[in-house]
C-alpha positions, 0 to 999 in steps of 0.5 A: 754857201751864200747864205752862210757867208751872209750870216757870217758877215752880219754877225761880224757887223753886229759884234763891231758895234760892241767894239769900244774905243779907249786910250791907253794912259801915258802913251795915248795909244788908241785901242779897240776892245770887245770887253768892258772894264767891269767884265775884265775885272770880274774875270781877273778877280775869279781867276785871282781867287783860284790861284790863290787857293791853288798856290803856296802863298807866302804868309810871312809878312817879312817876305811878302811886305816888301811887295805890298809896300812898293806895290801900294806906292805904284798903285797910288800913282796909277790914277786908278782908285777904282781898281781893287789892287791886291799884291800877293807873293807866291812861294815858288823860288825856281820862278823868277816872274811876276803876272797881273790879272785885269782889275789889278791883282798882282802876283810875284814868284819868290824866284824874283827876289834874287834878280830884283835884289832890292825894293827899286828893282821890285818897283821896276817890276811892279810898275810894269805889272801895274802898267799892263793893268791899266792899259787893259792889255788882258782885254785887249788880248782877249779881244784880239783873240776873238777877232782872229777866231772870227776872221778865221771862220769867216776864211772857212766860210769863204773857202767852204766850196773849195778842194779839201787841200785848198781849204787846208792850205788857206787855214794853215797860212792864216793860222801862221800869219795870225801867230807870227804877223799878229799875235806875237808882235802885238804881245811884244808891243804890249810888253814894251808899253808895259816897260814904258808906262811902268818906268813912269809910274815908278818914277812917280812912285819916287824910284829912280827908273834907272832901276829898270834898265839895271833889272834887265842887265841882271836878268840877261846875265842870269838867262844867258843868250839862249831862247827863241829869235825875237820874231818867235818870242811873246816878249822883246829881246833883251837888246831891244828891251834895254835899248828901249829903256835907255830911250825912255829914261829921260821922259821917265825921269821928268816924273821923279820928284826932287824930294820924297824919294821912295826908300830902297832897301835889299829884298828879304833873303838877298845878300 
């Protein structure tokens, strides 16, 4: 057992040398990452091509152009010209969502249009997704998953000589602690950070960040009060999210230009 523990500790020490330090734009939060941006972008591009091949991508420019136009405005103020930004629309009217992959690949589902309503609401969504991308949240999640796996392996080695019921209890407690004490809170903090960064980006692009608050009020009205408690969720509750956005509004509005505001237009199919 001592030999196994020594090998595990040596492996953990070797991996720790590969961890990179970075700072999140705008929030200045320090982060530790196992992966390089090049690795993240390559993985993101691979998954993106798979999604485009499998999902019903909208080809009608009348529907997809608003996403691409607003997306380009947001990407232009993200200070990441090295990212190969792409914005596509997936024809799924029942899915009110958007997603981003590392390296700047963004997908919006048509079910989001009735809730976003106009290009300002769309800007709030796209700026949030761009915020995830430039903060490298995908790389952080991969790194955290790897770290939790290594810690779990370490616990298994440390208790390998214990009774089976003790081993099972320790690993079950570790799994619950990792899920509810680390992974879910970290996911919620990333969502909040993407909201924060997104409000700044949409303001820099000429959209009033008040639209972000109005967007989440509409989401709440659409979704009601159901769902799991916040501590069991990957996202902040509606109340938490709206309170945070109200707190960030004064800061975000400082980035809003006095002139050259972005035009606000209704989205296709929205009355």
